[in-house]
Backbone as JSON Lines, residues from 0, in Angstrom:
{"i":0,"aa":"M","n":[2.79,54.82,-2.65],"ca":[2.04,55.9,-3.8],"c":[1.96,57.69,-2.65]}
{"i":1,"aa":"S","n":[2.59,58.64,-3.0],"ca":[2.87,60.09,-2.4],"c":[1.19,60.15,-2.33]}
{"i":2,"aa":"E","n":[0.4,60.81,-1.51],"ca":[-0.93,61.64,-1.63],"c":[-0.54,62.25,-2.8]}
{"i":3,"aa":"K","n":[-1.71,62.81,-3.42],"ca":[-2.35,63.82,-4.66],"c":[-2.09,64.65,-4.0]}
{"i":4,"aa":"K","n":[-1.2,65.53,-5.0],"ca":[-1.41,67.7,-4.05],"c":[-2.49,68.1,-4.96]}
{"i":5,"aa":"Y","n":[-3.22,68.54,-4.39],"ca":[-4.75,69.5,-4.41],"c":[-4.47,70.75,-5.34]}
{"i":6,"aa":"T","n":[-5.27,70.92,-5.93],"ca":[-4.91,72.5,-6.32],"c":[-6.07,73.23,-6.06]}
{"i":7,"aa":"L","n":[-5.34,74.63,-6.25],"ca":[-6.05,75.47,-5.26],"c":[-6.36,76.67,-6.7]}
{"i":8,"aa":"L","n":[-7.29,77.19,-6.88],"ca":[-7.01,78.73,-7.73],"c":[-7.78,79.3,-7.08]}
{"i":9,"aa":"I","n":[-7.12,80.62,-7.26],"ca":[-7.18,81.79,-6.18],"c":[-7.78,82.93,-7.06]}
{"i":10,"aa":"I","n":[-8.59,83.68,-7.27],"ca":[-9.77,84.72,-8.33],"c":[-9.52,86.07,-7.29]}
{"i":11,"aa":"D","n":[-8.83,87.21,-7.24],"ca":[-8.87,88.24,-6.58],"c":[-8.23,89.28,-7.72]}
{"i":12,"aa":"D","n":[-8.73,90.3,-7.69],"ca":[-8.25,91.19,-8.33],"c":[-6.69,91.86,-7.86]}
{"i":13,"aa":"I","n":[-6.9,92.04,-6.36],"ca":[-5.6,92.31,-5.64],"c":[-4.63,91.38,-5.74]}
{"i":14,"aa":"I","n":[-3.47,91.89,-5.98],"ca":[-2.14,91.64,-6.59],"c":[-1.8,91.13,-5.29]}
{"i":15,"aa":"D","n":[-1.6,91.77,-4.39],"ca":[-1.19,91.73,-3.19],"c":[-1.88,90.3,-2.84]}
{"i":16,"aa":"N","n":[-3.23,90.68,-2.57],"ca":[-3.49,89.15,-1.66],"c":[-3.65,87.96,-2.02]}
{"i":17,"aa":"L","n":[-2.9,87.93,-3.56],"ca":[-3.18,86.71,-4.59],"c":[-1.57,86.56,-4.45]}
{"i":18,"aa":"M","n":[-0.19,87.49,-4.29],"ca":[0.8,86.94,-3.56],"c":[0.64,86.31,-2.19]}
{"i":19,"aa":"L","n":[0.19,86.55,-1.53],"ca":[0.19,86.61,0.4],"c":[-0.1,85.06,0.19]}
{"i":20,"aa":"L","n":[-1.62,85.14,-1.07],"ca":[-2.31,83.81,-0.62],"c":[-1.47,82.82,-1.27]}
{"i":21,"aa":"G","n":[-0.97,82.96,-2.4],"ca":[-0.18,82.21,-2.75],"c":[1.28,81.25,-2.45]}
{"i":22,"aa":"E","n":[2.43,82.65,-1.74],"ca":[3.45,82.0,-1.02],"c":[2.66,81.33,0.56]}
{"i":23,"aa":"A","n":[2.2,81.16,0.97],"ca":[1.18,80.64,1.85],"c":[0.79,79.29,1.41]}
{"i":24,"aa":"M","n":[0.34,79.41,0.96],"ca":[-0.52,77.77,0.2],"c":[0.44,76.92,-1.17]}
{"i":25,"aa":"S","n":[1.36,77.75,-1.05],"ca":[2.4,76.61,-2.41],"c":[3.1,75.65,-1.71]}
{"i":26,"aa":"P","n":[3.32,75.8,-0.66],"ca":[4.0,74.06,-0.19],"c":[3.0,73.38,-0.22]}
{"i":27,"aa":"A","n":[1.86,73.53,0.22],"ca":[0.78,72.35,0.1],"c":[-0.19,71.95,-0.81]}
{"i":28,"aa":"Y","n":[-0.12,73.03,-1.71],"ca":[-1.06,72.92,-3.18],"c":[-0.33,73.29,-4.09]}
{"i":29,"aa":"K","n":[-0.76,73.56,-5.23],"ca":[-0.38,73.29,-6.56],"c":[-1.48,74.98,-6.82]}
{"i":30,"aa":"I","n":[-0.79,75.71,-7.31],"ca":[-1.96,77.25,-7.23],"c":[-1.67,77.56,-8.45]}
{"i":31,"aa":"K","n":[-2.97,78.42,-8.59],"ca":[-3.72,78.71,-9.78],"c":[-3.85,80.03,-9.91]}
{"i":32,"aa":"V","n":[-3.9,80.71,-10.46],"ca":[-4.33,82.58,-10.22],"c":[-4.57,83.09,-10.85]}
{"i":33,"aa":"A","n":[-6.12,84.45,-10.46],"ca":[-6.84,84.82,-11.72],"c":[-6.9,86.05,-11.05]}
{"i":34,"aa":"T","n":[-6.77,87.67,-12.07],"ca":[-7.2,88.66,-11.55],"c":[-8.61,89.17,-12.11]}
{"i":35,"aa":"S","n":[-9.43,88.59,-11.76],"ca":[-10.53,88.97,-12.83],"c":[-11.31,87.54,-12.63]}
{"i":36,"aa":"G","n":[-12.59,87.95,-12.64],"ca":[-13.47,86.8,-11.98],"c":[-13.96,85.71,-14.19]}
{"i":37,"aa":"K","n":[-14.05,86.53,-15.4],"ca":[-14.01,86.39,-16.33],"c":[-12.48,85.18,-16.44]}
{"i":38,"aa":"Q","n":[-11.37,85.95,-15.64],"ca":[-10.44,85.08,-15.63],"c":[-10.63,83.85,-15.18]}
{"i":39,"aa":"G","n":[-11.31,84.16,-14.54],"ca":[-10.89,82.56,-13.33],"c":[-12.01,81.53,-13.84]}
{"i":40,"aa":"L","n":[-13.0,81.81,-14.47],"ca":[-13.69,80.9,-15.41],"c":[-13.11,80.61,-16.09]}
{"i":41,"aa":"E","n":[-12.72,81.03,-17.09],"ca":[-11.59,80.03,-18.06],"c":[-10.66,79.53,-17.44]}
{"i":42,"aa":"L","n":[-9.7,79.69,-15.72],"ca":[-8.84,78.67,-15.92],"c":[-9.53,77.71,-14.71]}
{"i":43,"aa":"A","n":[-10.93,77.91,-14.85],"ca":[-11.63,77.11,-13.79],"c":[-11.9,75.11,-14.6]}
{"i":44,"aa":"V","n":[-11.8,75.58,-16.05],"ca":[-12.16,74.44,-17.01],"c":[-10.79,74.25,-17.12]}
{"i":45,"aa":"Q","n":[-9.55,74.75,-17.38],"ca":[-8.68,74.2,-17.64],"c":[-7.54,72.81,-17.1]}
{"i":46,"aa":"E","n":[-7.29,72.35,-17.9],"ca":[-6.45,70.97,-16.69],"c":[-5.13,71.79,-16.33]}
{"i":47,"aa":"P","n":[-4.65,71.32,-15.1],"ca":[-4.98,70.61,-14.04],"c":[-6.77,71.47,-13.1]}
{"i":48,"aa":"L","n":[-7.92,71.12,-13.39],"ca":[-8.74,71.35,-12.71],"c":[-8.33,71.8,-11.29]}
{"i":49,"aa":"P","n":[-9.23,73.0,-11.09],"ca":[-8.62,73.17,-9.55],"c":[-10.28,72.11,-8.24]}
{"i":50,"aa":"D","n":[-9.07,71.82,-7.4],"ca":[-9.87,71.08,-6.4],"c":[-10.71,72.28,-5.37]}
{"i":51,"aa":"L","n":[-10.45,72.82,-5.19],"ca":[-10.69,74.12,-4.63],"c":[-10.79,75.46,-5.25]}
{"i":52,"aa":"I","n":[-11.71,76.74,-4.94],"ca":[-11.56,77.87,-5.51],"c":[-11.91,79.03,-4.39]}
{"i":53,"aa":"L","n":[-10.62,79.64,-3.94],"ca":[-10.77,80.74,-2.85],"c":[-11.34,82.0,-4.11]}
{"i":54,"aa":"L","n":[-12.04,82.65,-3.73],"ca":[-13.11,83.78,-4.71],"c":[-13.29,84.42,-3.48]}
{"i":55,"aa":"D","n":[-13.04,86.14,-4.09],"ca":[-13.13,87.38,-3.88],"c":[-14.28,88.09,-4.03]}
{"i":56,"aa":"I","n":[-15.31,89.06,-3.49],"ca":[-16.41,89.26,-4.35],"c":[-16.06,90.02,-5.13]}
{"i":57,"aa":"M","n":[-15.91,91.22,-4.37],"ca":[-15.88,93.04,-4.96],"c":[-14.52,93.11,-6.23]}
{"i":58,"aa":"M","n":[-14.68,92.45,-7.05],"ca":[-14.31,92.64,-8.09],"c":[-14.55,93.15,-9.71]}
{"i":59,"aa":"P","n":[-14.04,94.27,-10.46],"ca":[-14.24,95.04,-11.59],"c":[-15.06,93.95,-12.54]}
{"i":60,"aa":"G","n":[-16.04,94.15,-13.2],"ca":[-16.81,93.77,-14.31],"c":[-17.83,92.86,-13.94]}
{"i":61,"aa":"M","n":[-17.08,91.49,-13.27],"ca":[-17.85,90.51,-12.79],"c":[-17.36,90.31,-11.07]}
{"i":62,"aa":"D","n":[-18.68,89.99,-10.32],"ca":[-18.36,89.82,-8.77],"c":[-18.28,88.48,-8.57]}
{"i":63,"aa":"G","n":[-17.72,88.17,-7.57],"ca":[-17.76,86.69,-6.89],"c":[-18.94,86.35,-7.04]}
{"i":64,"aa":"Y","n":[-19.78,87.11,-6.61],"ca":[-21.16,85.81,-6.13],"c":[-21.53,85.77,-7.68]}
{"i":65,"aa":"E","n":[-21.56,86.05,-8.45],"ca":[-21.78,85.33,-10.25],"c":[-20.65,84.94,-10.76]}
{"i":66,"aa":"V","n":[-19.46,85.23,-10.63],"ca":[-19.03,83.95,-10.5],"c":[-18.93,82.17,-10.19]}
{"i":67,"aa":"C","n":[-19.2,82.47,-8.86],"ca":[-19.59,81.02,-8.25],"c":[-21.21,80.78,-8.43]}
{"i":68,"aa":"R","n":[-21.51,81.57,-9.3],"ca":[-23.04,81.09,-9.65],"c":[-22.9,80.87,-11.2]}
{"i":69,"aa":"R","n":[-21.89,80.64,-11.76],"ca":[-22.1,80.49,-13.07],"c":[-20.84,78.78,-13.18]}
{"i":70,"aa":"L","n":[-20.15,79.4,-11.63],"ca":[-19.38,78.1,-11.64],"c":[-19.99,76.45,-11.58]}
{"i":71,"aa":"K","n":[-21.46,76.88,-10.56],"ca":[-22.27,76.15,-10.2],"c":[-22.73,75.47,-11.14]}
{"i":72,"aa":"K","n":[-23.33,76.09,-12.12],"ca":[-24.78,76.39,-13.32],"c":[-23.6,75.13,-14.28]}
{"i":73,"aa":"D","n":[-22.37,75.56,-14.18],"ca":[-21.42,74.47,-15.51],"c":[-21.3,73.37,-14.82]}
{"i":74,"aa":"S","n":[-21.77,71.69,-15.31],"ca":[-21.49,70.27,-15.15],"c":[-19.95,70.41,-14.99]}
{"i":75,"aa":"S","n":[-18.58,70.98,-15.51],"ca":[-17.59,70.16,-15.35],"c":[-16.76,71.05,-13.91]}
{"i":76,"aa":"T","n":[-17.31,72.07,-13.56],"ca":[-17.51,72.89,-12.47],"c":[-18.15,72.71,-11.7]}
{"i":77,"aa":"K","n":[-18.98,72.63,-11.43],"ca":[-19.77,72.36,-10.08],"c":[-19.63,72.01,-9.14]}
{"i":78,"aa":"H","n":[-18.67,70.65,-9.11],"ca":[-18.26,70.15,-7.66],"c":[-17.41,70.77,-7.29]}
{"i":79,"aa":"I","n":[-16.69,71.67,-7.46],"ca":[-15.95,72.3,-6.84],"c":[-15.7,73.09,-5.97]}
{"i":80,"aa":"P","n":[-15.68,73.1,-4.74],"ca":[-15.96,73.6,-3.5],"c":[-15.41,74.83,-3.58]}
{"i":81,"aa":"V","n":[-15.87,75.79,-3.73],"ca":[-15.99,77.26,-3.5],"c":[-15.73,77.96,-1.61]}
{"i":82,"aa":"I","n":[-14.98,79.24,-1.51],"ca":[-14.62,79.25,-0.26],"c":[-14.59,80.81,-0.79]}
{"i":83,"aa":"F","n":[-15.51,81.43,0.23],"ca":[-15.5,83.46,-0.91],"c":[-14.63,83.81,0.69]}
{"i":84,"aa":"L","n":[-13.48,84.75,0.35],"ca":[-12.18,85.49,0.75],"c":[-13.25,87.46,0.9]}
{"i":85,"aa":"S","n":[-13.38,87.76,1.42],"ca":[-14.23,89.21,1.2],"c":[-13.69,90.25,2.19]}
{"i":86,"aa":"A","n":[-13.47,92.01,2.18],"ca":[-13.78,92.38,3.27],"c":[-14.67,92.37,3.38]}
{"i":87,"aa":"L","n":[-16.39,92.43,2.52],"ca":[-17.98,92.43,3.36],"c":[-17.66,91.28,4.56]}
{"i":88,"aa":"D","n":[-18.79,91.8,5.68],"ca":[-18.59,91.47,7.15],"c":[-19.9,91.3,7.29]}
{"i":89,"aa":"K","n":[-20.87,91.72,6.57],"ca":[-22.48,91.64,6.73],"c":[-22.7,89.9,6.77]}
{"i":90,"aa":"E","n":[-23.58,90.16,8.15],"ca":[-24.39,88.62,7.86],"c":[-25.01,88.25,6.4]}
{"i":91,"aa":"S","n":[-25.58,89.73,5.32],"ca":[-26.23,90.11,5.09],"c":[-25.3,89.14,3.46]}
{"i":92,"aa":"D","n":[-24.0,89.52,3.39],"ca":[-22.89,89.09,2.55],"c":[-23.18,87.65,2.43]}
{"i":93,"aa":"E","n":[-22.98,87.26,3.48],"ca":[-22.49,85.83,3.47],"c":[-23.07,85.08,3.01]}
{"i":94,"aa":"L","n":[-24.49,85.83,3.8],"ca":[-26.23,83.93,3.48],"c":[-25.91,84.49,1.8]}
{"i":95,"aa":"Q","n":[-25.72,85.36,0.96],"ca":[-25.69,85.6,-0.37],"c":[-24.76,84.75,-0.86]}
{"i":96,"aa":"G","n":[-23.82,84.52,-0.15],"ca":[-22.18,83.63,-0.87],"c":[-22.79,82.19,-0.64]}
{"i":97,"aa":"L","n":[-23.5,82.31,0.58],"ca":[-23.69,80.92,0.51],"c":[-25.08,80.05,-0.35]}
{"i":98,"aa":"D","n":[-25.78,81.29,-0.85],"ca":[-27.18,80.91,-1.35],"c":[-26.49,80.43,-3.16]}
{"i":99,"aa":"A","n":[-25.1,80.96,-3.55],"ca":[-24.53,81.09,-4.9],"c":[-24.19,79.96,-4.76]}
{"i":100,"aa":"G","n":[-23.76,79.35,-3.35],"ca":[-23.19,77.94,-3.62],"c":[-21.98,77.84,-3.08]}
{"i":101,"aa":"A","n":[-21.71,78.62,-2.25],"ca":[-20.32,78.73,-1.72],"c":[-20.42,77.65,-0.36]}
{"i":102,"aa":"V","n":[-19.5,76.84,-0.43],"ca":[-19.39,76.24,1.15],"c":[-18.48,76.87,2.48]}
{"i":103,"aa":"D","n":[-18.07,78.38,2.27],"ca":[-17.48,78.54,3.13],"c":[-16.95,80.53,2.8]}
{"i":104,"aa":"F","n":[-17.55,81.07,4.4],"ca":[-17.05,82.44,3.69],"c":[-16.49,83.18,5.03]}
{"i":105,"aa":"I","n":[-14.88,83.46,4.23],"ca":[-13.98,83.73,5.54],"c":[-13.69,85.54,5.31]}
{"i":106,"aa":"T","n":[-13.97,86.24,6.31],"ca":[-13.42,87.76,6.27],"c":[-12.96,88.33,6.12]}
{"i":107,"aa":"K","n":[-11.9,89.54,5.36],"ca":[-10.95,89.94,5.51],"c":[-10.61,90.67,6.33]}
{"i":108,"aa":"P","n":[-9.95,91.03,7.41],"ca":[-8.53,90.38,7.26],"c":[-8.76,89.25,8.11]}
{"i":109,"aa":"F","n":[-8.03,88.53,7.47],"ca":[-7.56,86.92,7.94],"c":[-6.5,86.79,8.71]}
{"i":110,"aa":"K","n":[-6.94,85.35,9.02],"ca":[-5.83,84.46,9.23],"c":[-5.13,83.07,8.36]}
{"i":111,"aa":"L","n":[-4.07,83.35,8.55],"ca":[-3.96,82.05,7.02],"c":[-3.84,81.21,7.94]}
{"i":112,"aa":"E","n":[-3.83,80.94,9.18],"ca":[-3.86,79.28,9.89],"c":[-5.27,78.81,9.8]}
{"i":113,"aa":"I","n":[-6.49,79.59,9.82],"ca":[-8.12,80.26,10.03],"c":[-8.11,79.06,8.37]}
{"i":114,"aa":"V","n":[-7.35,80.04,6.75],"ca":[-7.86,79.73,5.93],"c":[-6.69,78.44,5.82]}
{"i":115,"aa":"R","n":[-6.25,78.04,5.73],"ca":[-5.77,76.53,5.34],"c":[-6.43,76.01,6.29]}
{"i":116,"aa":"A","n":[-7.1,76.1,7.87],"ca":[-7.78,75.34,8.05],"c":[-9.24,74.85,7.13]}
{"i":117,"aa":"R","n":[-9.39,75.59,7.14],"ca":[-10.82,76.27,6.33],"c":[-10.1,74.95,4.8]}
{"i":118,"aa":"I","n":[-9.5,75.32,4.28],"ca":[-9.7,74.85,3.25],"c":[-8.8,73.42,2.91]}
{"i":119,"aa":"S","n":[-8.58,73.05,3.91],"ca":[-8.29,71.79,4.62],"c":[-9.34,70.73,5.02]}
{"i":120,"aa":"T","n":[-10.4,71.39,5.92],"ca":[-11.66,71.08,5.69],"c":[-12.19,70.51,4.84]}
{"i":121,"aa":"Q","n":[-12.74,71.2,3.54],"ca":[-13.39,71.09,2.64],"c":[-12.04,70.49,1.63]}
{"i":122,"aa":"L","n":[-11.2,70.17,1.4],"ca":[-10.81,69.26,0.75],"c":[-10.87,67.65,1.45]}
{"i":123,"aa":"E","n":[-10.91,67.86,2.78],"ca":[-10.95,66.08,2.99],"c":[-12.43,65.83,3.12]}
{"i":124,"aa":"L","n":[-13.24,66.81,2.9],"ca":[-15.11,66.85,2.39],"c":[-15.35,66.52,1.22]}
{"i":125,"aa":"L","n":[-14.76,66.64,0.32],"ca":[-14.16,66.68,-1.01],"c":[-14.11,65.26,-0.96]}
{"i":126,"aa":"K","n":[-12.82,64.53,-0.5],"ca":[-12.18,63.38,-0.85],"c":[-13.17,62.25,-0.34]}
{"i":127,"aa":"M","n":[-13.44,62.29,0.95],"ca":[-15.04,61.7,1.27],"c":[-16.18,61.62,-0.14]}
{"i":128,"aa":"R","n":[-16.45,62.39,-1.11],"ca":[-17.52,62.79,-1.64],"c":[-17.07,61.78,-3.03]}
{"i":129,"aa":"Q","n":[-15.82,61.86,-2.9],"ca":[-15.21,61.32,-4.78],"c":[-15.34,59.83,-4.02]}
{"i":130,"aa":"Q","n":[-14.86,59.18,-2.27],"ca":[-14.86,57.85,-2.46],"c":[-16.46,57.21,-2.12]}
{"i":131,"aa":"L","n":[-17.0,58.19,-1.15],"ca":[-18.61,57.8,-1.72],"c":[-18.95,57.6,-3.09]}
{"i":132,"aa":"Q","n":[-18.86,58.02,-4.06],"ca":[-19.12,58.41,-4.93],"c":[-18.89,57.12,-6.16]}
{"i":133,"aa":"E","n":[-17.23,57.27,-5.8],"ca":[-16.66,55.37,-6.24],"c":[-17.07,54.34,-5.51]}
{"i":134,"aa":"A","n":[-17.21,54.39,-4.69],"ca":[-18.14,52.75,-3.79],"c":[-19.13,52.42,-4.3]}
{"i":135,"aa":"R","n":[-20.56,54.07,-4.65],"ca":[-21.66,53.7,-5.04],"c":[-21.45,52.92,-6.9]}
{"i":136,"aa":"L","n":[-20.87,53.46,-7.49],"ca":[-20.56,53.1,-9.07],"c":[-20.06,51.22,-8.55]}
{"i":137,"aa":"R","n":[-19.2,51.31,-7.97],"ca":[-18.98,49.78,-7.69],"c":[-19.79,48.89,-7.34]}
{"i":138,"aa":"A","n":[-20.46,49.67,-5.84],"ca":[-21.92,48.83,-5.97],"c":[-22.84,48.55,-7.15]}
{"i":139,"aa":"E","n":[-23.43,49.38,-7.66],"ca":[-24.22,49.33,-9.08],"c":[-23.56,48.82,-9.8]}
{"i":140,"aa":"A","n":[-22.02,48.53,-10.29],"ca":[-21.6,47.5,-11.25],"c":[-21.96,46.2,-11.08]}
{"i":141,"aa":"A","n":[-21.65,46.34,-9.51],"ca":[-21.52,44.41,-8.81],"c":[-23.19,43.74,-9.05]}
{"i":142,"aa":"S","n":[-23.87,45.09,-8.69],"ca":[-25.35,44.51,-8.77],"c":[-26.21,44.61,-10.49]}
{"i":143,"aa":"Q","n":[-25.45,45.1,-11.43],"ca":[-25.37,44.8,-12.37],"c":[-25.3,43.12,-12.81]}
{"i":144,"aa":"S","n":[-23.85,43.34,-12.32],"ca":[-23.16,41.74,-13.04],"c":[-24.31,40.8,-12.0]}
{"i":145,"aa":"K","n":[-24.37,40.91,-11.04],"ca":[-25.41,39.84,-10.03],"c":[-26.57,39.74,-11.3]}
{"i":146,"aa":"S","n":[-27.2,40.68,-11.2],"ca":[-28.66,40.3,-12.16],"c":[-28.48,39.66,-13.42]}
{"i":147,"aa":"V","n":[-27.04,40.14,-13.69],"ca":[-26.86,39.6,-15.29],"c":[-26.68,38.15,-15.25]}
{"i":148,"aa":"F","n":[-26.32,37.17,-14.4],"ca":[-25.25,36.22,-14.07],"c":[-27.09,35.43,-13.79]}
{"i":149,"aa":"L","n":[-27.58,36.19,-12.56],"ca":[-29.32,35.95,-12.72],"c":[-29.7,35.6,-13.55]}
{"i":150,"aa":"A","n":[-30.06,36.6,-14.43],"ca":[-30.55,35.91,-15.58],"c":[-30.12,34.57,-16.81]}
{"i":151,"aa":"N","n":[-28.83,35.42,-16.66],"ca":[-28.12,33.86,-17.47],"c":[-28.36,32.88,-17.17]}
{"i":152,"aa":"M","n":[-28.14,32.16,-15.76],"ca":[-28.43,31.18,-14.49],"c":[-30.05,30.67,-15.64]}
{"i":153,"aa":"S","n":[-31.04,31.79,-15.17],"ca":[-32.49,30.94,-14.92],"c":[-32.33,30.37,-16.89]}
{"i":154,"aa":"H","n":[-32.15,31.05,-17.4],"ca":[-31.92,30.91,-18.6],"c":[-31.55,29.27,-19.24]}
{"i":155,"aa":"E","n":[-30.38,28.75,-18.19],"ca":[-29.5,28.02,-18.3],"c":[-30.94,26.64,-17.69]}
{"i":156,"aa":"I","n":[-30.98,27.12,-16.96],"ca":[-32.15,25.89,-16.09],"c":[-33.36,25.72,-16.68]}
{"i":157,"aa":"R","n":[-33.71,26.47,-17.34],"ca":[-35.22,26.4,-17.96],"c":[-34.78,24.91,-19.11]}
{"i":158,"aa":"T","n":[-33.58,24.96,-19.88],"ca":[-33.53,24.12,-20.8],"c":[-33.46,22.53,-20.46]}
{"i":159,"aa":"P","n":[-32.68,21.85,-19.26],"ca":[-33.36,21.1,-18.65],"c":[-34.49,20.74,-17.9]}
{"i":160,"aa":"M","n":[-35.06,21.77,-16.99],"ca":[-36.36,21.46,-17.17],"c":[-37.66,21.75,-17.18]}
{"i":161,"aa":"S","n":[-37.68,21.8,-18.87],"ca":[-38.65,21.63,-19.96],"c":[-37.85,20.17,-20.25]}
{"i":162,"aa":"A","n":[-37.06,19.64,-20.32],"ca":[-36.96,18.18,-20.85],"c":[-37.56,17.37,-19.28]}
{"i":163,"aa":"I","n":[-37.38,17.54,-18.2],"ca":[-38.07,16.89,-17.87],"c":[-39.22,17.1,-17.05]}
{"i":164,"aa":"M","n":[-39.29,18.43,-17.8],"ca":[-41.33,18.39,-17.12],"c":[-41.82,17.63,-18.97]}
{"i":165,"aa":"G","n":[-41.66,17.48,-20.03],"ca":[-41.95,17.09,-21.46],"c":[-41.9,15.32,-20.64]}
{"i":166,"aa":"M","n":[-40.72,15.28,-20.4],"ca":[-40.66,13.52,-20.29],"c":[-41.14,13.11,-18.99]}
{"i":167,"aa":"T","n":[-41.56,13.85,-18.31],"ca":[-42.19,12.94,-16.72],"c":[-44.1,13.73,-17.88]}
{"i":168,"aa":"D","n":[-44.64,14.55,-18.35],"ca":[-45.5,14.2,-19.05],"c":[-46.0,13.21,-20.07]}
{"i":169,"aa":"L","n":[-44.79,12.52,-20.85],"ca":[-44.36,11.43,-21.5],"c":[-45.29,10.36,-20.52]}
{"i":170,"aa":"A","n":[-44.31,9.73,-19.4],"ca":[-44.48,8.87,-18.88],"c":[-45.7,8.88,-18.09]}
{"i":171,"aa":"L","n":[-46.54,9.82,-17.59],"ca":[-47.67,9.86,-17.6],"c":[-48.71,9.4,-18.12]}
{"i":172,"aa":"E","n":[-48.21,9.61,-19.53],"ca":[-49.11,9.64,-20.6],"c":[-49.17,7.44,-20.49]}
{"i":173,"aa":"K","n":[-47.92,7.01,-20.07],"ca":[-47.88,5.34,-20.86],"c":[-47.47,4.99,-19.21]}
{"i":174,"aa":"A","n":[-48.21,5.48,-17.81],"ca":[-47.55,4.83,-16.52],"c":[-48.67,3.81,-16.99]}
{"i":175,"aa":"V","n":[-48.64,2.78,-16.12],"ca":[-48.93,1.52,-16.16],"c":[-50.34,1.25,-14.88]}
{"i":176,"aa":"D","n":[-50.05,1.77,-13.95],"ca":[-50.09,1.44,-12.3],"c":[-50.43,2.76,-11.78]}
{"i":177,"aa":"S","n":[-51.18,2.5,-10.6],"ca":[-51.66,4.09,-9.69],"c":[-50.31,4.14,-9.33]}
{"i":178,"aa":"Q","n":[-49.29,3.71,-8.43],"ca":[-48.13,4.15,-7.7],"c":[-46.92,4.2,-9.06]}
{"i":179,"aa":"Q","n":[-47.09,3.92,-9.81],"ca":[-46.15,4.59,-11.05],"c":[-46.75,6.2,-11.02]}
{"i":180,"aa":"R","n":[-48.13,6.23,-11.42],"ca":[-48.52,7.59,-11.44],"c":[-48.7,8.85,-10.59]}
{"i":181,"aa":"S","n":[-48.46,8.52,-9.5],"ca":[-48.53,9.42,-7.85],"c":[-46.87,9.3,-8.25]}
{"i":182,"aa":"Y","n":[-46.2,8.75,-8.47],"ca":[-43.98,9.01,-8.19],"c":[-44.46,10.25,-9.8]}
{"i":183,"aa":"L","n":[-45.2,9.56,-10.75],"ca":[-44.96,10.91,-11.51],"c":[-45.08,12.05,-11.77]}
{"i":184,"aa":"E","n":[-46.64,12.19,-10.89],"ca":[-47.31,13.28,-10.37],"c":[-46.52,14.04,-9.58]}
{"i":185,"aa":"T","n":[-46.01,13.58,-8.7],"ca":[-44.96,14.54,-7.63],"c":[-43.63,14.83,-8.0]}
{"i":186,"aa":"V","n":[-43.48,14.13,-9.32],"ca":[-42.18,14.66,-10.1],"c":[-42.9,16.09,-10.45]}
{"i":187,"aa":"K","n":[-43.95,15.61,-11.8],"ca":[-45.01,16.7,-12.02],"c":[-45.06,18.05,-11.47]}
{"i":188,"aa":"L","n":[-44.73,17.69,-10.5],"ca":[-46.0,18.94,-8.81],"c":[-44.56,19.82,-8.89]}
{"i":189,"aa":"S","n":[-43.39,18.85,-8.5],"ca":[-42.33,19.74,-8.17],"c":[-41.57,20.62,-9.16]}
{"i":190,"aa":"A","n":[-41.83,19.83,-10.15],"ca":[-41.22,20.49,-11.39],"c":[-41.94,22.01,-11.77]}
{"i":191,"aa":"D","n":[-43.13,21.25,-11.61],"ca":[-43.75,22.82,-12.03],"c":[-43.68,24.0,-11.24]}
{"i":192,"aa":"S","n":[-43.24,23.91,-9.77],"ca":[-43.11,24.04,-8.57],"c":[-41.73,25.49,-8.68]}
{"i":193,"aa":"L","n":[-40.33,24.65,-8.33],"ca":[-39.22,24.89,-9.74],"c":[-39.33,26.12,-10.71]}
{"i":194,"aa":"L","n":[-40.11,25.82,-11.53],"ca":[-40.06,26.15,-12.7],"c":[-41.04,27.8,-12.56]}
{"i":195,"aa":"S","n":[-41.48,27.72,-11.53],"ca":[-42.25,28.63,-11.26],"c":[-41.26,29.98,-10.11]}
{"i":196,"aa":"L","n":[-40.35,29.4,-9.69],"ca":[-39.66,29.64,-8.67],"c":[-38.52,30.38,-9.7]}
{"i":197,"aa":"I","n":[-37.8,29.34,-10.84],"ca":[-37.19,29.56,-12.06],"c":[-37.79,31.39,-12.54]}
{"i":198,"aa":"N","n":[-38.4,31.07,-12.97],"ca":[-39.85,32.11,-13.45],"c":[-39.79,33.59,-12.91]}
{"i":199,"aa":"D","n":[-39.7,33.59,-11.39],"ca":[-39.64,34.66,-10.47],"c":[-38.65,34.92,-10.64]}
{"i":200,"aa":"I","n":[-37.64,34.0,-10.27],"ca":[-35.89,34.81,-10.34],"c":[-35.4,35.69,-11.95]}
{"i":201,"aa":"L","n":[-36.37,35.12,-13.0],"ca":[-35.83,35.59,-14.1],"c":[-36.58,37.34,-13.92]}
{"i":202,"aa":"D","n":[-37.67,36.76,-13.73],"ca":[-38.53,37.94,-13.45],"c":[-37.49,39.52,-13.05]}
{"i":203,"aa":"F","n":[-37.25,38.68,-12.0],"ca":[-36.57,40.27,-10.64],"c":[-35.28,40.07,-11.01]}
{"i":204,"aa":"S","n":[-34.69,39.75,-11.79],"ca":[-33.27,39.86,-12.62],"c":[-33.21,40.71,-13.74]}
{"i":205,"aa":"K","n":[-34.22,40.85,-14.34],"ca":[-34.83,41.63,-15.44],"c":[-34.78,42.88,-15.23]}
{"i":206,"aa":"I","n":[-35.7,43.15,-14.02],"ca":[-36.19,43.97,-13.07],"c":[-34.97,44.8,-12.62]}
{"i":207,"aa":"E","n":[-33.54,44.05,-12.03],"ca":[-32.8,44.8,-11.34],"c":[-31.6,45.23,-12.89]}
{"i":208,"aa":"A","n":[-32.05,44.71,-13.76],"ca":[-30.67,44.53,-15.08],"c":[-31.12,45.41,-15.92]}
{"i":209,"aa":"G","n":[-32.43,46.54,-15.4],"ca":[-33.35,47.72,-16.01],"c":[-33.94,46.88,-17.19]}
{"i":210,"aa":"R","n":[-33.74,45.36,-18.07],"ca":[-34.47,45.24,-18.98],"c":[-35.89,44.26,-19.06]}
{"i":211,"aa":"W","n":[-36.56,45.05,-17.82],"ca":[-37.78,44.7,-18.39],"c":[-38.86,45.31,-19.52]}
{"i":212,"aa":"N","n":[-39.52,44.69,-19.69],"ca":[-41.11,45.02,-20.8],"c":[-42.04,44.86,-20.16]}
């Protein structure tokens, strides 16, 4: 099976920058481009959803900081890593970008090798997060199945246990000598202990299955 080809969304109002980045990244990635923050937000929610966004800061109408904040507030795009590509080079600019929700900040003029490496790193991290999420969901499903199984088994075991305890009580009423009574009392004591254990299992399984009242 061929490996997934990730989709990049590049948002920049400078056409030359879009052409440079698009041409450089197109061999490895599917490319979507937007020339404004508004258009970028629209493309970010259209299929195929971007796996990573390269975002300029200084743009007319809506700057990159605001675009990033809106992306992070939207449940359908908040998981998409954003890398700022900007001519702004002050530490405060980078901090503002990271506070807006970006995962990285690259200052223009940039080297394409650096941009490729940063993109590759973030996409690898994204892949790992997705795998961890899938593993967590599988673990939760397995735990739910186990809890349901325990609850069902506990109910099934209770039926024969009730018969054993009932018949033991009847036998005790008709016991004719002390030895018979001693045997039956041992059976009754063991049955009581086993029923208590079954009840504990049932209670535990109810809690795990989220059905505890």
